[in-house]
C-alpha positions in Angstrom: 148.8 103.7 -122.6 149.4 102.7 -119.0 150.4 106.2 -118.2 146.8 107.3 -118.8 144.2 106.6 -116.0 141.0 104.8 -117.2 137.5 105.7 -116.2 134.8 103.0 -116.2 131.2 104.1 -116.0 129.0 101.4 -114.3 129.7 99.2 -111.3 127.3 96.4 -112.2 128.9 93.2 -113.4 131.2 93.9 -116.3 132.5 97.2 -114.9 134.2 95.7 -111.8 135.5 92.7 -113.6 137.1 94.9 -116.3 138.5 97.2 -113.6 140.1 94.2 -111.9 141.7 93.0 -115.2 143.0 96.4 -116.1 144.4 97.1 -112.6 146.4 93.8 -112.8 147.9 95.1 -116.0 149.1 98.2 -114.2 146.4 100.7 -115.2 144.9 103.1 -112.7 141.1 102.8 -112.8 138.3 104.9 -111.4 134.8 103.4 -111.5 131.7 105.6 -111.4 128.2 104.3 -110.5 125.0 106.2 -110.2 123.5 103.8 -107.7 124.3 103.3 -104.1 127.1 101.0 -103.2 125.4 97.6 -103.4 127.6 96.3 -100.6 125.5 98.5 -98.3 122.1 97.6 -99.6 119.9 95.6 -101.9 119.9 95.3 -105.7 117.9 98.1 -107.4 114.3 97.2 -108.0 113.5 96.1 -111.6 116.9 94.4 -112.2 116.7 90.6 -112.5 117.4 88.8 -109.3 118.8 85.6 -110.9 121.3 85.2 -113.7 122.5 82.1 -115.6 126.3 81.6 -115.4 127.7 79.3 -118.2 131.1 78.3 -119.6 131.9 81.7 -121.2 131.3 83.6 -118.0 133.1 81.0 -115.9 136.1 81.2 -118.2 136.2 85.0 -117.7 136.0 84.6 -113.9 138.8 82.0 -114.0 140.9 84.3 -116.1 140.4 87.0 -113.4 141.4 84.5 -110.7 138.2 84.8 -108.6 136.3 81.7 -109.6 136.9 80.0 -106.2 135.1 82.9 -104.5 132.2 82.8 -106.9 131.5 79.0 -106.6 129.6 79.3 -103.2 127.1 81.6 -104.9 126.3 79.1 -107.6 123.5 76.5 -107.8 123.8 73.8 -110.5 121.0 73.4 -113.0 121.2 70.2 -115.1 118.4 71.1 -117.5 114.9 72.4 -118.0 112.1 71.0 -115.8 109.1 71.4 -118.1 105.7 71.8 -116.4 103.2 71.0 -119.1 99.5 71.4 -118.3 98.0 68.1 -117.3 101.3 66.2 -117.2 103.9 65.6 -114.6 107.1 67.7 -114.8 109.8 66.3 -117.1 113.5 67.1 -117.1 115.1 68.0 -120.5 118.9 67.8 -119.8 120.9 70.7 -121.2 123.6 68.3 -122.4 124.8 64.7 -122.0 128.1 65.0 -120.2 128.6 65.7 -116.5 130.1 69.2 -117.1 127.3 70.3 -119.4 125.3 72.2 -116.9 124.7 75.9 -116.1 124.4 77.7 -112.8 121.9 80.0 -111.2 123.6 82.9 -109.4 122.1 85.8 -107.5 122.8 89.2 -109.2 123.2 91.1 -105.9 125.7 88.6 -104.4 127.8 88.4 -107.5 127.8 92.2 -107.9 129.0 92.7 -104.4 131.7 90.1 -104.8 133.0 91.6 -108.0 133.2 95.1 -106.5 135.0 93.7 -103.4 137.6 91.9 -105.6 138.2 95.0 -107.7 138.4 97.2 -104.7 141.2 95.1 -103.3 143.4 96.4 -106.1 145.3 99.5 -104.9 144.9 101.0 -108.4 141.0 100.8 -108.4 138.8 103.5 -106.9 135.0 103.4 -106.8 132.7 106.4 -106.6 129.0 105.6 -106.0 125.9 107.9 -106.4 127.9 109.8 -109.0 126.3 110.1 -112.4 128.3 110.7 -115.5 126.7 113.3 -117.8 127.8 115.4 -120.7 130.3 113.0 -122.2 131.2 114.4 -125.6 133.4 111.6 -127.0 136.1 114.1 -127.8 139.8 114.0 -127.1 140.6 114.5 -123.5 142.0 118.0 -124.0 138.7 119.1 -125.5 136.2 117.3 -123.4 137.4 118.2 -119.9 135.7 116.8 -116.8 132.1 117.0 -115.7 131.7 119.3 -112.6 129.9 116.5 -110.6 133.1 114.4 -110.8 135.7 116.5 -109.1 139.1 115.3 -110.2 137.8 112.7 -112.6 140.2 111.8 -115.4 138.9 112.8 -118.8 139.8 109.8 -121.0 139.7 107.1 -121.9 136.2 106.2 -120.8 134.8 102.7 -121.0 131.0 102.6 -120.6 129.7 99.5 -118.9 126.5 101.1 -117.6 124.0 98.7 -119.0 121.1 98.5 -121.4 120.0 102.0 -120.5 123.5 103.5 -120.8 123.7 107.2 -120.1 127.0 107.3 -121.9 125.5 105.8 -125.1 122.6 108.3 -124.9 125.1 111.1 -124.6 127.1 110.0 -127.6 123.9 109.6 -129.6 122.7 113.1 -128.6 125.9 114.6 -129.9 125.7 112.7 -133.2 128.8 110.7 -132.5 127.1 107.3 -132.8 123.7 105.9 -133.8 121.6 103.6 -131.6 118.2 102.0 -131.4 116.4 99.6 -129.2 114.2 96.9 -130.7 111.6 96.4 -127.9 110.1 93.0 -127.4 106.3 93.1 -127.1 106.5 90.9 -124.0 107.3 92.2 -120.5 108.4 90.4 -117.4 107.6 90.4 -113.7 109.5 88.5 -110.9 107.7 86.7 -108.1 109.3 84.9 -105.1 108.9 81.3 -104.2 110.1 80.9 -100.6 111.8 77.8 -99.2 109.6 74.7 -98.5 107.6 75.2 -95.3 108.5 71.8 -94.0 111.9 71.0 -95.6 113.7 67.7 -95.2 117.4 67.4 -94.5 118.0 66.8 -98.3 115.4 69.2 -99.7 114.6 72.7 -98.5 113.5 73.9 -102.0 109.9 73.7 -102.9 110.8 72.4 -106.3 113.6 70.3 -107.7 116.7 72.5 -107.1 119.0 71.3 -109.8 116.8 72.6 -112.7 115.5 75.7 -114.4 111.8 75.2 -114.2 109.7 76.4 -117.1 105.9 76.4 -117.6 105.6 76.8 -121.4 102.3 78.1 -122.6 103.1 78.8 -126.3 102.3 82.6 -126.2 103.9 83.1 -122.8 105.7 81.3 -120.0 106.7 81.2 -116.4 110.2 80.2 -115.3 111.8 79.7 -111.9 115.5 79.7 -110.9 116.8 78.3 -107.6 118.6 80.4 -105.0 121.1 79.4 -102.4 118.7 80.1 -99.5 116.2 77.5 -100.6 114.0 79.9 -102.4 113.3 80.3 -106.1 112.8 83.4 -108.2 109.9 82.9 -110.6 109.6 85.2 -113.6 106.5 85.6 -115.8 107.1 86.6 -119.4 103.8 87.7 -120.9 102.7 90.0 -123.8 102.2 93.6 -122.8 98.8 93.9 -124.6 96.2 91.5 -125.8 93.7 88.9 -124.5 96.3 87.1 -122.4 98.6 89.9 -121.3 99.8 92.1 -118.5 97.2 94.7 -119.7 94.4 92.1 -119.1 95.4 91.4 -115.5 93.8 94.4 -113.9 92.3 93.0 -110.7 93.4 90.6 -108.0 90.7 88.2 -109.3 92.2 88.5 -112.8 95.6 87.5 -111.5 94.4 84.7 -109.4 92.2 83.2 -112.1 95.0 83.5 -114.7 97.6 81.7 -112.6 95.1 79.1 -111.4 94.2 78.3 -115.0 97.7 78.5 -116.6 100.1 77.5 -113.7 98.0 75.6 -111.2 101.0 73.8 -109.6 102.8 77.1 -109.1 100.0 78.9 -107.3 100.5 77.2 -103.9 104.2 78.0 -104.1 103.8 81.8 -104.3 102.4 83.3 -101.1 99.9 86.1 -101.4 100.1 86.0 -105.2 97.8 88.9 -106.1 99.6 91.3 -103.7 103.0 90.2 -104.9 101.9 90.6 -108.5 100.6 94.1 -107.8 103.7 95.3 -105.9 106.5 93.9 -108.0 107.6 96.1 -111.0 106.9 95.2 -114.6 110.1 95.2 -116.6 110.7 95.8 -120.3 112.8 93.7 -122.7 114.6 94.6 -125.9 117.7 94.4 -128.0 120.1 97.3 -128.3 121.9 98.1 -131.5 124.6 100.8 -131.5 127.1 101.8 -134.2 129.9 102.4 -133.8 130.7 101.2 -130.3 133.5 103.8 -129.8 134.3 107.4 -130.4 137.9 107.6 -131.4 140.1 106.6 -128.5 138.0 108.5 -126.0 135.0 106.4 -125.3 134.1 102.7 -125.7 130.8 101.0 -125.1 131.1 97.5 -123.6 128.6 94.8 -122.5 124.9 95.7 -122.4 125.8 99.4 -123.1 126.8 98.3 -126.6 124.7 95.2 -127.3 122.0 94.4 -124.7 119.9 91.4 -125.6 116.8 89.6 -124.3 117.5 87.1 -121.5 116.2 83.9 -123.1 119.6 82.3 -123.8 121.0 83.2 -120.5 124.0 84.9 -122.2 123.7 88.6 -121.4 126.2 88.5 -118.5 128.3 85.8 -120.1 128.7 87.8 -123.3 129.6 90.9 -121.2 132.2 88.9 -119.3 133.6 87.6 -122.6 133.9 91.2 -123.8 136.1 91.9 -120.8 138.6 89.2 -121.5 138.5 89.9 -125.2 139.5 93.6 -124.5 142.1 92.4 -122.0 143.7 90.1 -124.6 143.7 92.8 -127.3 145.8 95.1 -125.1 148.9 93.1 -125.9 148.6 93.9 -129.6 147.8 97.7 -129.6 149.6 100.8 -128.7 146.7 103.3 -128.8 143.3 103.4 -127.3 141.7 104.2 -130.7 143.2 101.1 -132.4 142.3 99.0 -129.4 138.7 100.1 -129.4 138.4 99.6 -133.2 139.8 96.1 -132.9 137.6 95.2 -130.0 134.5 96.3 -132.0 135.6 94.4 -135.1 136.0 91.2 -133.1 133.0 91.4 -130.8 130.2 93.0 -133.0 129.5 89.9 -135.2 129.4 87.8 -132.0 127.0 90.2 -130.3 124.7 90.2 -133.3 124.8 86.4 -133.5 123.8 85.9 -129.8 121.1 88.6 -130.0 119.5 86.6 -132.9 119.8 83.3 -131.0 118.4 84.8 -127.8 115.2 85.8 -129.6 114.9 82.4 -131.2 115.4 80.7 -127.8 112.3 82.4 -126.4 110.2 80.6 -129.0 111.9 77.4 -128.0 111.3 77.8 -124.3 107.7 78.9 -124.4 106.5 76.8 -127.3 108.8 74.3 -129.1 109.6 72.3 -126.0 105.9 71.1 -126.3 106.4 70.1 -129.9 107.0 66.3 -130.6 109.1 67.1 -133.6 111.4 69.4 -131.6 111.8 66.8 -128.9 112.6 64.1 -131.5 115.2 66.2 -133.2 116.7 67.2 -129.9 117.1 63.5 -129.1 118.6 62.8 -132.5 121.0 65.7 -132.1 122.4 64.2 -128.9 122.8 60.9 -130.6 124.6 62.4 -133.5 126.9 64.3 -131.1 127.7 60.9 -129.4 128.6 59.4 -132.8 130.3 62.4 -134.4 131.6 64.4 -131.4 134.2 66.3 -133.5 131.7 67.4 -136.1 128.1 67.6 -134.7 127.5 69.6 -131.5 124.0 70.9 -130.8 123.8 74.7 -131.1 122.7 75.2 -127.5 125.7 73.2 -126.4 128.0 75.3 -128.5 126.7 78.5 -127.0 126.6 77.3 -123.4 129.4 74.8 -123.0 132.0 75.5 -125.7 133.5 79.0 -125.1 136.2 78.1 -127.7 133.4 78.3 -130.4 132.4 81.8 -131.1 128.8 82.9 -131.2 129.0 83.6 -134.9 130.3 80.0 -135.5 127.7 78.5 -133.3 125.0 80.3 -135.3 126.5 79.3 -138.7 127.1 75.6 -137.7 123.7 75.5 -136.0 121.9 76.4 -139.2 123.7 73.7 -141.1 122.9 71.1 -138.4 119.3 72.1 -138.5 119.2 71.5 -142.2 120.6 68.0 -141.6 118.0 67.3 -138.9 115.2 68.4 -141.2 116.5 66.2 -143.9 116.6 63.2 -141.5 113.1 64.1 -140.3 111.9 64.1 -143.9 113.5 60.7 -144.6 111.9 59.3 -141.4 108.5 60.5 -142.5 108.6 58.2 -145.4 110.1 55.2 -143.5 108.1 52.3 -142.3 108.5 53.3 -138.7 107.1 56.8 -139.4 108.8 59.8 -137.8 110.9 57.8 -135.3 113.7 56.2 -137.3 117.0 58.0 -137.4 118.8 57.1 -140.7 122.4 56.9 -139.4 123.9 56.2 -142.8 122.2 59.3 -144.3 123.3 61.3 -141.2 126.9 60.2 -141.7 127.0 61.3 -145.3 125.4 64.6 -144.6 127.6 65.4 -141.6 130.8 64.4 -143.4 129.9 66.5 -146.4 128.6 69.6 -144.6 130.3 69.9 -141.2 
């Protein structure tokens, strides 16, 4: 297999990381990217500015040996700072141990770093502003090369070209795979929050920097992630149509009134809000389902190209990075690209489906359930049960974000069992004298030992 050059389509995040891993194994890799070289410019408009880096992504970067270079790009976030209307902001910690945190990282800076690290490898070559069209998913001898790509190797091809993958579309067009996108009926728009105008030595951010800020409003929400320059990137998630929707915000007065009513403490932080709202692109969200992910040993879809998800669990990049190290590990056990690609899909597809489901559910949690007393009570109980039964009870969010040794599929399965236990405890508490506040530890112990 090492005698065959590998083509990677897409120089976003997963593509360069995979190129680096393959080159260190002795493969010759060529990466093709339709955009300009991001080392010479800014990130393409419409692509999210901030990303959440968690344990799975960190493990992949450590595996690649580049984590030390990534660390200066990261800002620690200890939890969600919830901005409820008419109440002071309150921090909901992500976990209860010092390492149970996630990090905000700028997409552009991370993208440039990954390309730089991959380009250091003598076996890796990048071609920018080069589209890949006409892939047929056929054996190399039959497919040939596209005329735009002079001298490009024909196979194997690994497509890491994102949710709007041109390679996936080409394979669908030729009937080699099936694919669909389940669009979310909510869109998003990013708005900048600049550094504090009069920063102190200890605080140049306009908001608490060690938190992901969220303004939950049940049917929609605003969030803000910190940047290393003291700014925040705020993102509004709002229905596309309806009474409270992007479609209803037609004039500058509409925008100003909407934000003043729903996010009054955020309005002073966003300069020239109506103009920013008008000028910034409105992005779409959805979940990509493709089957199969490969066409023989010629083409493989990886990362968002195979399984793009909505961003509400902060796992899109982390799952794509996990794809890269999974493929790298499988190389040791396969002697053909076709068997490798099939094994990769068999291992990763159930996990991709599990995190897609959990990401959708987490949107409801972020915009609505964080306001529910029952949710907050059960979250507190879950942390207490984790303290008392650490080898058996781990909150589902923690399994996803802080335990890369636990697969997404296992996190989904165990999370469902744990939710049943919490509901049973809640039902018992409702009949107790203390009403809805008493955690029955003996019942919890019996349920946990029996079911987990």
